[in-house]
The first five atom37 places (N, CA, C, CB, O) and aatype in JSON, in Angstrom:
{
  "aatype": [12, 8, 2, 2, 2, 8, 2, 10, 16, 1, 11, 6, 10, 16, 6, 16, 10, 0, 2, 5, 10, 7, 13, 15, 5, 15, 2, 4, 15, 5, 9, 19, 3, 4, 13, 10, 3, 2, 12, 11, 5, 15, 12, 12, 6, 7, 6, 15, 9, 11, 10, 19, 8, 13, 7, 16, 13, 16, 19, 1, 2, 11, 15, 14, 1, 1, 7, 1, 2, 14, 1, 16, 7, 6, 16, 9, 16, 9, 11, 1, 1, 5, 0, 19, 15, 13, 1, 14, 15, 11, 11, 10, 1, 6, 5, 19, 2, 2],
  "atom_mask": [
    [1, 1, 1, 1, 1],
    [1, 1, 1, 1, 1],
    [1, 1, 1, 1, 1],
    [1, 1, 1, 1, 1],
    [1, 1, 1, 1, 1],
    [1, 1, 1, 1, 1],
    [1, 1, 1, 1, 1],
    [1, 1, 1, 1, 1],
    [1, 1, 1, 1, 1],
    [1, 1, 1, 1, 1],
    [1, 1, 1, 1, 1],
    [1, 1, 1, 1, 1],
    [1, 1, 1, 1, 1],
    [1, 1, 1, 1, 1],
    [1, 1, 1, 1, 1],
    [1, 1, 1, 1, 1],
    [1, 1, 1, 1, 1],
    [1, 1, 1, 1, 1],
    [1, 1, 1, 1, 1],
    [1, 1, 1, 1, 1],
    [1, 1, 1, 1, 1],
    [1, 1, 1, 0, 1],
    [1, 1, 1, 1, 1],
    [1, 1, 1, 1, 1],
    [1, 1, 1, 1, 1],
    [1, 1, 1, 1, 1],
    [1, 1, 1, 1, 1],
    [1, 1, 1, 1, 1],
    [1, 1, 1, 1, 1],
    [1, 1, 1, 1, 1],
    [1, 1, 1, 1, 1],
    [1, 1, 1, 1, 1],
    [1, 1, 1, 1, 1],
    [1, 1, 1, 1, 1],
    [1, 1, 1, 1, 1],
    [1, 1, 1, 1, 1],
    [1, 1, 1, 1, 1],
    [1, 1, 1, 1, 1],
    [1, 1, 1, 1, 1],
    [1, 1, 1, 1, 1],
    [1, 1, 1, 1, 1],
    [1, 1, 1, 1, 1],
    [1, 1, 1, 1, 1],
    [1, 1, 1, 1, 1],
    [1, 1, 1, 1, 1],
    [1, 1, 1, 0, 1],
    [1, 1, 1, 1, 1],
    [1, 1, 1, 1, 1],
    [1, 1, 1, 1, 1],
    [1, 1, 1, 1, 1],
    [1, 1, 1, 1, 1],
    [1, 1, 1, 1, 1],
    [1, 1, 1, 1, 1],
    [1, 1, 1, 1, 1],
    [1, 1, 1, 0, 1],
    [1, 1, 1, 1, 1],
    [1, 1, 1, 1, 1],
    [1, 1, 1, 1, 1],
    [1, 1, 1, 1, 1],
    [1, 1, 1, 1, 1],
    [1, 1, 1, 1, 1],
    [1, 1, 1, 1, 1],
    [1, 1, 1, 1, 1],
    [1, 1, 1, 1, 1],
    [1, 1, 1, 1, 1],
    [1, 1, 1, 1, 1],
    [1, 1, 1, 0, 1],
    [1, 1, 1, 1, 1],
    [1, 1, 1, 1, 1],
    [1, 1, 1, 1, 1],
    [1, 1, 1, 1, 1],
    [1, 1, 1, 1, 1],
    [1, 1, 1, 0, 1],
    [1, 1, 1, 1, 1],
    [1, 1, 1, 1, 1],
    [1, 1, 1, 1, 1],
    [1, 1, 1, 1, 1],
    [1, 1, 1, 1, 1],
    [1, 1, 1, 1, 1],
    [1, 1, 1, 1, 1],
    [1, 1, 1, 1, 1],
    [1, 1, 1, 1, 1],
    [1, 1, 1, 1, 1],
    [1, 1, 1, 1, 1],
    [1, 1, 1, 1, 1],
    [1, 1, 1, 1, 1],
    [1, 1, 1, 1, 1],
    [1, 1, 1, 1, 1],
    [1, 1, 1, 1, 1],
    [1, 1, 1, 1, 1],
    [1, 1, 1, 1, 1],
    [1, 1, 1, 1, 1],
    [1, 1, 1, 1, 1],
    [1, 1, 1, 1, 1],
    [1, 1, 1, 1, 1],
    [1, 1, 1, 1, 1],
    [1, 1, 1, 1, 1],
    [1, 1, 1, 1, 1]
  ],
  "atom_positions": [
    [[80.69, 107.32, 80.41], [81.02, 106.88, 81.79], [80.41, 105.29, 82.13], [80.35, 108.05, 82.86], [79.24, 104.95, 82.0]],
    [[81.45, 104.5, 82.55], [81.12, 102.89, 82.57], [80.28, 102.77, 84.06], [82.8, 101.75, 82.55], [80.53, 103.4, 85.09]],
    [[79.21, 101.79, 83.84], [78.64, 101.29, 84.92], [79.56, 100.33, 85.74], [77.45, 100.68, 84.51], [80.68, 100.03, 85.33]],
    [[78.99, 99.82, 86.98], [79.76, 99.1, 87.84], [79.73, 97.77, 87.43], [79.38, 99.25, 89.15], [80.56, 97.04, 87.98]],
    [[78.77, 97.14, 86.37], [78.87, 96.04, 85.89], [79.75, 96.0, 84.72], [77.72, 95.62, 85.68], [79.54, 94.97, 84.08]],
    [[80.64, 96.74, 84.22], [81.42, 96.83, 83.04], [82.93, 96.9, 83.46], [80.98, 98.06, 82.19], [83.37, 97.61, 84.37]],
    [[83.65, 96.09, 82.68], [85.23, 96.25, 82.73], [85.5, 96.87, 81.67], [86.09, 95.03, 82.77], [84.93, 96.65, 80.61]],
    [[86.59, 97.9, 81.86], [87.24, 98.47, 80.77], [88.37, 97.53, 80.17], [87.81, 99.8, 81.21], [89.28, 97.14, 80.89]],
    [[88.28, 97.19, 78.88], [89.33, 96.32, 78.34], [90.39, 96.88, 77.33], [88.66, 95.24, 77.7], [90.21, 98.02, 76.9]],
    [[91.32, 96.26, 76.98], [92.49, 96.81, 76.24], [91.84, 97.02, 74.9], [93.84, 95.81, 76.19], [92.22, 98.03, 74.32]],
    [[91.01, 96.34, 74.34], [90.46, 96.55, 73.02], [89.73, 98.1, 73.13], [89.34, 95.23, 72.63], [89.95, 98.94, 72.25]],
    [[89.05, 98.33, 74.03], [88.34, 99.73, 74.41], [89.27, 100.88, 74.58], [87.54, 99.64, 75.76], [89.04, 102.0, 74.13]],
    [[90.33, 100.55, 75.24], [91.55, 101.39, 75.65], [92.06, 101.89, 74.16], [92.8, 100.42, 76.58], [92.28, 103.07, 73.91]],
    [[92.24, 100.74, 73.16], [92.75, 101.1, 72.01], [91.79, 101.83, 71.24], [93.22, 100.04, 71.35], [92.23, 102.77, 70.59]],
    [[90.61, 101.6, 71.2], [89.5, 102.22, 70.4], [89.64, 103.77, 70.8], [87.95, 101.54, 70.78], [89.87, 104.65, 69.97]],
    [[89.46, 103.98, 72.13], [89.6, 105.3, 72.61], [90.82, 105.98, 72.12], [89.59, 105.29, 74.02], [90.6, 107.02, 71.51]],
    [[91.98, 105.64, 72.25], [93.23, 106.32, 71.82], [93.12, 106.48, 70.33], [94.56, 105.51, 72.22], [93.64, 107.47, 69.82]],
    [[92.46, 105.56, 69.54], [92.56, 105.94, 67.92], [91.49, 106.67, 67.81], [92.53, 104.74, 66.76], [91.54, 107.17, 66.69]],
    [[90.32, 107.11, 68.47], [89.41, 107.93, 68.01], [89.97, 109.4, 68.35], [88.04, 107.58, 68.63], [89.82, 110.39, 67.64]],
    [[90.64, 109.32, 69.59], [90.99, 110.55, 70.2], [92.21, 111.01, 69.82], [90.96, 110.48, 71.53], [92.43, 112.18, 70.13]],
    [[93.2, 110.33, 69.14], [94.49, 110.59, 68.46], [94.51, 110.56, 67.16], [95.43, 109.78, 68.81], [95.37, 111.19, 66.54]],
    [[93.57, 109.81, 66.53], [93.63, 109.7, 65.01], [94.64, 108.93, 64.57], [0.0, 0.0, 0.0], [94.97, 108.95, 63.38]],
    [[95.25, 108.15, 65.5], [96.03, 106.92, 64.94], [95.37, 105.71, 64.81], [97.13, 106.59, 65.71], [94.37, 105.45, 65.48]],
    [[96.01, 104.72, 63.72], [95.27, 103.52, 63.55], [95.17, 102.49, 64.64], [95.77, 102.92, 62.49], [96.13, 102.33, 65.39]],
    [[94.21, 101.86, 64.78], [93.99, 100.79, 65.82], [95.13, 99.85, 66.21], [92.92, 99.94, 65.38], [95.34, 99.4, 67.33]],
    [[95.81, 99.64, 65.1], [96.74, 98.7, 65.27], [98.22, 99.33, 65.88], [96.86, 98.01, 63.88], [99.03, 98.62, 66.48]],
    [[98.43, 100.79, 65.62], [99.18, 101.44, 66.38], [98.87, 101.64, 67.81], [99.33, 102.47, 65.83], [99.78, 101.49, 68.63]],
    [[97.74, 101.95, 68.17], [97.06, 102.29, 69.5], [96.98, 100.86, 70.15], [95.48, 103.05, 69.32], [97.13, 100.87, 71.37]],
    [[96.82, 99.8, 69.65], [97.12, 98.51, 70.44], [98.51, 98.2, 70.77], [96.65, 97.36, 69.71], [98.74, 97.63, 71.84]],
    [[99.53, 98.52, 69.94], [100.96, 98.67, 70.31], [101.19, 99.29, 71.43], [101.69, 99.3, 69.42], [101.91, 98.84, 72.33]],
    [[100.62, 100.35, 71.46], [100.86, 101.64, 72.62], [100.43, 100.92, 73.76], [99.87, 103.2, 72.44], [101.22, 100.63, 74.66]],
    [[99.16, 100.61, 73.79], [98.32, 100.08, 75.19], [99.23, 98.8, 75.51], [96.41, 99.58, 74.92], [99.45, 98.56, 76.7]],
    [[99.62, 98.18, 74.78], [100.45, 96.74, 75.24], [101.85, 97.15, 75.8], [100.75, 95.6, 73.82], [102.33, 96.56, 76.77]],
    [[102.45, 98.09, 75.23], [103.84, 98.49, 75.47], [103.56, 99.28, 76.83], [104.57, 99.44, 74.17], [104.48, 99.09, 77.63]],
    [[102.65, 100.03, 77.25], [102.58, 100.72, 78.33], [102.34, 99.6, 79.48], [101.5, 101.83, 78.18], [103.01, 99.43, 80.5]],
    [[101.24, 98.91, 79.06], [100.98, 97.73, 80.21], [102.32, 96.75, 80.42], [99.61, 96.67, 79.68], [102.78, 96.42, 81.51]],
    [[102.78, 96.42, 79.26], [104.06, 95.59, 79.67], [105.05, 96.19, 80.25], [104.67, 95.0, 78.66], [105.85, 95.47, 80.85]],
    [[105.26, 97.57, 80.23], [106.41, 98.33, 80.96], [105.74, 98.35, 82.61], [106.7, 100.15, 80.16], [106.52, 98.23, 83.55]],
    [[104.57, 98.47, 82.79], [104.13, 98.79, 84.07], [104.42, 97.38, 84.86], [102.54, 99.32, 84.06], [104.8, 97.34, 86.03]],
    [[104.19, 96.28, 84.07], [103.98, 95.08, 84.67], [105.67, 94.56, 84.94], [102.96, 94.05, 83.63], [106.03, 93.94, 85.95]],
    [[106.42, 94.9, 83.98], [107.91, 94.58, 84.21], [108.45, 95.29, 85.32], [108.76, 94.89, 83.02], [109.2, 94.68, 86.08]],
    [[108.16, 96.66, 85.57], [108.55, 97.3, 86.87], [108.13, 96.79, 87.99], [108.2, 98.53, 86.97], [108.86, 96.86, 88.97]],
    [[107.03, 96.25, 88.06], [106.14, 95.71, 89.22], [106.89, 94.6, 89.55], [104.59, 95.32, 88.88], [107.26, 94.4, 90.7]],
    [[107.14, 93.87, 88.63], [107.82, 92.37, 88.74], [109.42, 92.66, 89.11], [107.68, 91.41, 87.09], [110.08, 91.7, 89.51]],
    [[109.94, 93.73, 89.0], [111.37, 93.99, 89.49], [111.16, 94.83, 90.89], [112.32, 94.91, 88.28], [112.18, 95.37, 91.31]],
    [[110.02, 95.0, 91.63], [109.83, 95.51, 92.92], [109.69, 96.99, 92.82], [0.0, 0.0, 0.0], [109.69, 97.68, 93.84]],
    [[109.55, 97.61, 91.44], [109.49, 98.9, 91.55], [108.06, 99.65, 91.66], [110.2, 99.31, 90.51], [107.07, 99.16, 91.11]],
    [[107.97, 100.86, 92.37], [106.84, 101.25, 92.28], [106.45, 102.17, 91.15], [106.62, 101.7, 93.34], [107.4, 102.77, 90.66]],
    [[105.27, 102.41, 90.63], [104.73, 103.23, 89.57], [103.89, 104.29, 90.03], [104.0, 102.45, 88.66], [102.75, 104.14, 90.47]],
    [[104.57, 105.51, 89.9], [103.69, 106.64, 90.37], [103.21, 107.32, 89.16], [104.43, 107.67, 91.32], [104.01, 107.54, 88.25]],
    [[101.97, 107.69, 89.07], [101.29, 108.29, 87.89], [100.66, 109.38, 88.59], [100.26, 107.34, 87.06], [99.79, 109.15, 89.43]],
    [[101.14, 110.89, 88.21], [100.65, 111.88, 89.0], [99.25, 112.33, 88.59], [101.56, 112.95, 88.98], [98.91, 112.41, 87.42]],
    [[98.46, 112.63, 89.63], [97.05, 112.89, 89.63], [96.35, 111.63, 89.27], [96.68, 114.02, 88.7], [95.16, 111.72, 88.98]],
    [[96.93, 110.48, 89.24], [96.15, 109.16, 89.09], [96.33, 108.31, 90.26], [96.59, 108.36, 87.86], [95.31, 107.85, 90.76]],
    [[97.5, 108.03, 90.8], [97.65, 107.2, 91.78], [99.12, 106.58, 91.56], [0.0, 0.0, 0.0], [99.9, 106.9, 90.66]],
    [[99.37, 105.49, 92.69], [100.52, 104.78, 92.77], [100.57, 103.22, 92.96], [101.15, 105.36, 93.73], [100.06, 102.7, 93.96]],
    [[101.17, 102.51, 92.03], [101.04, 101.14, 92.25], [102.24, 100.59, 92.8], [100.69, 100.47, 91.09], [103.31, 100.96, 92.33]],
    [[102.2, 99.67, 93.8], [103.23, 99.23, 94.67], [103.22, 97.79, 94.78], [103.12, 99.83, 95.99], [102.13, 97.21, 94.7]],
    [[104.37, 97.07, 94.95], [104.43, 95.68, 95.22], [104.73, 95.66, 96.65], [105.47, 94.9, 94.35], [105.64, 96.38, 97.08]],
    [[104.0, 94.85, 97.49], [104.16, 94.8, 98.63], [104.42, 93.23, 99.19], [103.07, 95.5, 99.12], [103.94, 92.23, 98.66]],
    [[105.15, 93.22, 100.19], [105.56, 91.78, 100.78], [104.56, 91.48, 101.72], [107.02, 91.69, 101.52], [104.32, 92.13, 102.74]],
    [[104.06, 90.61, 101.38], [103.02, 90.04, 102.72], [103.59, 88.76, 103.47], [101.38, 89.51, 102.11], [104.2, 87.8, 103.0]],
    [[103.25, 89.01, 104.67], [103.96, 87.91, 105.55], [103.14, 86.74, 105.48], [104.16, 88.3, 107.1], [101.98, 86.79, 105.07]],
    [[103.81, 85.48, 105.94], [102.79, 84.42, 106.06], [101.96, 84.59, 107.13], [103.34, 83.15, 106.16], [102.36, 85.17, 108.14]],
    [[100.62, 84.05, 107.0], [99.4, 84.11, 108.15], [98.89, 82.95, 108.11], [98.21, 85.14, 107.98], [99.18, 82.12, 107.25]],
    [[98.06, 82.76, 109.07], [96.93, 81.57, 109.02], [95.71, 82.03, 108.52], [96.59, 80.95, 110.42], [95.21, 83.11, 108.8]],
    [[95.25, 81.2, 107.78], [93.73, 81.42, 107.2], [93.21, 80.06, 107.37], [0.0, 0.0, 0.0], [93.71, 79.13, 108.0]],
    [[91.96, 80.09, 106.59], [91.05, 79.04, 106.71], [90.36, 78.73, 105.21], [89.95, 79.45, 107.85], [89.91, 79.61, 104.47]],
    [[90.4, 77.45, 104.96], [89.85, 77.05, 103.77], [88.3, 77.31, 103.73], [90.2, 75.62, 103.55], [87.71, 76.49, 104.43]],
    [[87.58, 78.09, 103.19], [86.08, 78.31, 103.54], [85.21, 77.23, 103.03], [85.53, 79.65, 102.96], [84.07, 77.16, 103.49]],
    [[85.6, 76.37, 102.13], [84.7, 75.02, 101.84], [85.1, 74.08, 102.86], [84.95, 74.29, 100.31], [84.21, 73.31, 103.22]],
    [[86.22, 73.96, 103.42], [86.31, 72.65, 104.47], [86.4, 73.31, 105.72], [87.66, 71.56, 104.29], [86.22, 72.52, 106.65]],
    [[86.63, 74.5, 106.07], [86.99, 75.02, 107.38], [88.37, 74.79, 107.86], [0.0, 0.0, 0.0], [88.86, 75.3, 108.87]],
    [[88.91, 74.05, 107.11], [90.36, 73.49, 107.51], [91.36, 74.9, 107.71], [91.03, 72.36, 106.12], [91.26, 75.87, 106.96]],
    [[92.22, 74.82, 108.71], [93.01, 76.02, 109.0], [94.23, 75.66, 108.32], [93.21, 76.38, 110.55], [94.68, 74.52, 108.32]],
    [[94.77, 76.67, 107.72], [95.97, 76.64, 106.68], [96.91, 77.94, 106.95], [95.35, 76.67, 105.02], [96.74, 79.02, 107.52]],
    [[98.03, 77.29, 106.22], [98.87, 78.52, 106.26], [99.07, 79.2, 104.98], [100.18, 78.23, 106.8], [99.44, 78.53, 104.02]],
    [[98.83, 80.58, 104.87], [98.86, 81.16, 103.54], [100.36, 81.75, 103.59], [97.59, 82.32, 103.26], [100.77, 82.42, 104.54]],
    [[101.16, 81.41, 102.38], [102.36, 81.55, 102.43], [102.82, 82.89, 102.01], [102.87, 80.6, 101.78], [102.09, 83.67, 101.41]],
    [[104.2, 83.2, 102.38], [104.66, 84.56, 102.06], [104.41, 84.81, 100.5], [106.27, 84.73, 102.46], [104.4, 83.89, 99.69]],
    [[104.17, 86.3, 100.12], [103.84, 86.41, 98.88], [103.94, 87.93, 98.5], [102.52, 85.8, 98.69], [103.95, 88.83, 99.34]],
    [[104.01, 88.08, 97.42], [104.06, 89.72, 96.89], [102.76, 89.9, 96.34], [105.26, 90.13, 95.64], [102.26, 89.0, 95.67]],
    [[102.12, 91.03, 96.57], [100.48, 91.6, 96.18], [101.04, 93.07, 95.54], [99.12, 91.87, 97.9], [102.06, 93.67, 95.87]],
    [[100.14, 93.42, 94.62], [100.1, 94.54, 93.92], [99.14, 95.34, 94.85], [99.66, 94.33, 92.43], [98.18, 94.8, 95.38]],
    [[99.48, 96.78, 95.03], [98.26, 97.44, 95.71], [98.5, 98.9, 94.89], [98.32, 97.5, 97.67], [99.5, 99.43, 94.42]],
    [[97.13, 99.27, 94.94], [97.12, 100.51, 94.27], [96.62, 101.77, 95.28], [96.16, 100.33, 92.98], [95.61, 101.53, 95.94]],
    [[97.15, 102.89, 95.42], [96.78, 103.9, 96.07], [96.41, 105.17, 95.0], [97.88, 104.16, 97.06], [97.23, 105.75, 94.29]],
    [[95.16, 105.4, 95.07], [94.57, 106.51, 94.1], [95.02, 107.73, 94.67], [92.92, 106.55, 93.96], [94.98, 107.82, 95.9]],
    [[95.56, 108.89, 93.83], [95.92, 109.98, 94.28], [94.68, 110.85, 94.92], [96.62, 110.59, 93.22], [93.52, 110.45, 94.87]],
    [[95.02, 111.91, 95.43], [93.85, 112.5, 96.42], [92.86, 113.0, 95.2], [94.43, 113.96, 97.63], [91.64, 112.84, 95.27]],
    [[93.48, 113.6, 94.14], [92.74, 114.18, 92.88], [91.74, 113.22, 92.54], [93.69, 114.44, 91.58], [90.55, 113.53, 92.44]],
    [[92.24, 111.85, 92.33], [91.31, 110.8, 91.81], [90.25, 110.51, 92.79], [92.03, 109.52, 91.48], [89.07, 110.39, 92.47]],
    [[90.68, 110.39, 93.96], [89.68, 110.15, 95.2], [88.59, 111.05, 95.27], [90.38, 110.27, 96.55], [87.43, 110.68, 95.44]],
    [[89.01, 112.4, 95.12], [88.08, 113.48, 94.72], [87.08, 113.3, 93.73], [88.75, 114.5, 94.3], [85.89, 113.44, 94.03]],
    [[87.4, 113.05, 92.75], [86.9, 112.88, 91.43], [85.97, 111.85, 91.43], [87.91, 112.62, 90.47], [84.87, 112.11, 90.96]],
    [[86.2, 110.65, 91.91], [85.56, 109.43, 92.14], [84.17, 109.8, 92.88], [86.53, 108.44, 93.0], [83.03, 109.5, 92.53]],
    [[84.63, 110.57, 94.07], [83.59, 110.55, 95.21], [82.7, 111.77, 94.86], [84.28, 110.67, 96.79], [81.82, 112.08, 95.67]],
    [[82.87, 112.52, 93.67], [81.74, 113.65, 93.29], [80.83, 113.24, 92.43], [82.25, 114.87, 92.67], [79.93, 114.0, 92.07]]
  ]
}
């Protein structure tokens, strides 16, 4: 179990796959990179990614809005942009909260 001050890295994902599946770390590194590249490409094309019992990644269009530069206090317009959002599945939310 990871504490809140730790980020799971690609290297750790690779090592976990290698240990659990018995494949070489270089093969597992390719698997992790391929998986993440496919997710990234799908999101860049505006597609949602639904992983059952995990959650859904979606690309949302954010409208322009007024904001403030916190350093200067200057009012600015934040441009229209796209943002990736993640909505965890009910099962994942329950597991995290237990």
